[in-house]
N, C-alpha and C positions, 0 to 999 in steps of 0.2 A: 506417475511421477508426483512427488510431493514438493511443493514450494513453501519454504518457511521464510517469513518476513520477520526480521529481528530489529526492533526499533528501540532507541535510547533517546536521552535528552528531550523528554516531553516538555511542553511549554508551561504546564501548570493547569490547575482546574479553572483559573480565571485569568483572562488577559484583557488589560485595559485598552481603551480606544487609541487610535493613531490616525494619521491623515487618510489612510486607505482601509481602515479597520474599525468597525464601530465598537468593538469590545464585547466580550461575552463572559458568562459565568457558567459553572457546572459543565465544563468542556469535556467531551469524550471523543475517542477516535476508534474506528473499526473498519473492516474491509467490506465494501459494498458488494452485494450480490448482483450478478449480471442482470441488467434491465429492471432492477428493483431497488431504487435509491433508499427506501425506508427499511430494507432488510440488511442487517449487518452481522458479520461474523465477529465474535469476540470483542465487543466494545470495551475499551479500557479508559479509565479516568485520565484526564490530562496531567494529573500530578503523579501518575504511576512512575516507579523507578525505571521500568522498561515495559515493552509490549511485544508479544510474539503471536503470530498467526501461522497456522499450517493449513495450506490449501491443497486439496486433492485435485490433480490435473491429469490430462493426457498430453503426451508429447509424441508427435508423429512427423514424418518428413512432409514438408510443405510442397504444394503444387509447383512453386517457383524456386525450389531449393530451400535450404535451411530447415528449421524446426518450427512447427506450429504448435502452440500450447493452447489448450481449451479446457474449460471446466466451468462450474457454476459461479465462480467469482472472477472469471476472466472476461473482461469486456472486449468486444470486437466491433470497432467503429471504423469509419473512414480514417485512415492514418495508422491503422494497426491494432494490435492486441495489447491490452494493458490491464493493470489492477488499480482500482480506486481505493485510496485510504480516505474515508469520509470523516470530516470533523463536524461536530454538532453539539448542541446543548441537550441536556436531559432534564425534563421538568419533574415535578413532584409525582406525577402519574407514571413516570418512566418512559415518556414519549421522547424519541430522538428527533431533533430538528436540525437538519444539515445547514451549515453556513459556508463551508469551503471544502475542497478536496485536493489531494495530492495524487498525481498520475504517474504510475510506475510502468514505463513502456518496455515491451519486450524487444523492440527495435534497438533499444539502448544497451542491450546485453550483448557482450562479445559473442559472435556466432560460435566460436570454439568452446566457450563456457557453456552455452546453451546445448550444444551437441554433447558435451561431456555429461551434463546434467540429465539429458535424455537417456544416456547409457547407464549412469549410476542410479537414476531414479530420484535424485535430490538436487534441488536448486535452492540456494540461500541468498537473500538480499538483506544487507545491513545498512541502516541509515539512522540519522538523527532526525527528530521531528520538530525541532524549533528552528525558525528561520533567523536571518540576521537581525531582525527587529524584535526578536523574543516572542514572536507569534507562532501559531500553528503553521507548519510547513504546507505550502500549497503549490499548485501548478505542476508542470512537468518536472519530475525529479530525475536528473541525469547524473552519471558518474562525473566527478568524484563524490557528489552528495550521497550516492548509494553505491555500494560495492556488491557485485554479484559473484558467486562462486558455485561450482559443482562440488558436492561432497558425497561421502559414502553413507550418509545417514546417521553417523555417530556424533 
């Protein structure tokens, strides 16, 4: 199965400080590889018009029903399976230093949508990446902040 994450409304390359945010410059976002926080798929600058990532996954019936999704970018921790969108800065040498993450939980996907995606082979998540304060979106991202759909791949 392929999972495509389509993001819009990125917060910008620089975000100033706020009461709970120290502020950063040269901001980028990418999908974190499982158990490798420093390894990202497709980092995009924070001022990009949009960002899209395609993840190769497997989808199989779960031991307790439903669909289990696995792959190199699917985290599997207590509380379930999810994808991390990692926010960080990039220095002059190109080194990414993470400062926050958004968590896209599979438990938040409608079971019928996930089952349909397992059949068609395509799951799409669409979300905006700027929070209400104008900063990079972080924490658990739930519908309606993200919409999930099964597609035919077109």
